[in-house]
C-alpha positions, 0 to 999 in steps of 0.5 A: 614230533610233528605239531599237532596243527589243523589245516589253515582254512578252517583256523582262518575262519574260526579267527575271523568269525571269533574276532569279527563275531560274525559268520557273515563278516568273516565270509566277507573278509575272506572272500568266501561263501557263508556256508564255507565258514560255516563248514570250515568251524564245524569241520574244526570243532569234530577235530577238537572235539570241542564246541567254539560257537553257541547260537544265540538269538543275535546270531553266534557268540563264542565259547569259554573254551572258543574264548580261549582258543582265539585269544592264542589263535590271533597272535599267532596269525598276526605273527605269520602275516607280519613274517610274510610280509617281511619277505614280500614286496613293498607295500601297495593298494589303496587305503582309504580314510576320513577325516576333517577339512581343517586337519586335512588342509593344515597337517595332512595333505602338505606331509603327504609328499612325504608318504609318497616319496616313501611309499609311491605303491600306496594310494591313499584316498581321503573323504572329508566330512565333518561327521564323525563317521563309523568307520567299519560301517562305511567302510573306512580303513582309517578315521583321523578326527579331533574329539574333546575328551579321550575316546574309552576305547578304539582310538589312538591320540596322534596329538593333543590340539595345544591351543595358542594365540597368533596374528599377523606380523605388525598386527599385535601392539608390542611393548619391548619384546612382549605382547601389550595384553591390555590393548590387546583384549580391547581386539579385535579377536577372531574365535573359532567355532570350538574354542571359548578360551580368550579369557583363560588365555589373558588370565594365563597369560598374566593379565590380572584384571580381563575385560570383558570380551565380545569376539565376533561370531564363532567362525570355522578353523579354516576362516579363522586362520585366514582372517588372521593372516588377513589383519582382521585380529588375533586368534586362538588356534591349535598350533598344529594348524598354523604350522604352515602359516608361521613357517613362512610368516604369515603368522607370529605367535603371540606368545608361548602360553598353550591351553590343552584342548582336546586331540587328533584322533586315529581309528583303525577299521579292525577288520582293513588293520591287517593289510600291511598298507593300512599298517604302513599308512597308519605306522607313518601318520603316528611317526610323522604326528612326533616328528618336529620337521616342519611342513612348508617345504614338504 
């Protein structure tokens, strides 16, 4: 018995409009006119003899039947796309990402040769900004950001920020094999702009009476790391951002105390996330975040 299937184009129009909540955005995603989306959906409603959308002041919204149908159609179309991708050639195309300078320079860029080697047909283009961008409004495919608290939705944590104390070799006072905390507390200490964690670090490290600390004016992450490498003081910094300096011997970790302080999160543009190249980059980022492999020789 043949399947009772409507034509594919009306299904794609309905799924895109329902998922995006807009006929206009569905038309942009499918590269057709607004009237074509409307025509396809009217034809699908007539075929199914149901109302899938209702008109409201802000545009259109799914009816109850439309919501049920969308919940079943979207996974089915996603599965068709995945099965089709598996039979086609290697993923290719431009993938755009917005991120901030510290994580780009210290974590992402040193790993990009591995992405290029694995997927040479993908062109990852970075936009570096301190502003937390709305990736859908600004039409980025991916967004990688440090966030102090876990967002409600729309983000996947790549890795937590774990803050440690670092210094140039021979900078910190050492007694035996351990850092002399009392002497270290007299400074100089470097403080990253978003951290105020030296008192907590000294306390967790075992210094019973933490003196009044007087770090200089807070610096940005990159300048903080550079200052520590230059021997200007000990710095508290996310260990992921100091990995290259530790691997090359420019910095040493003063002990094993780690302070959780937010994390690095990945956002995926809902429209772009269905492109194979975007999915591949997203999965690669997740794998890199979990990989213990170093970056100095990447």
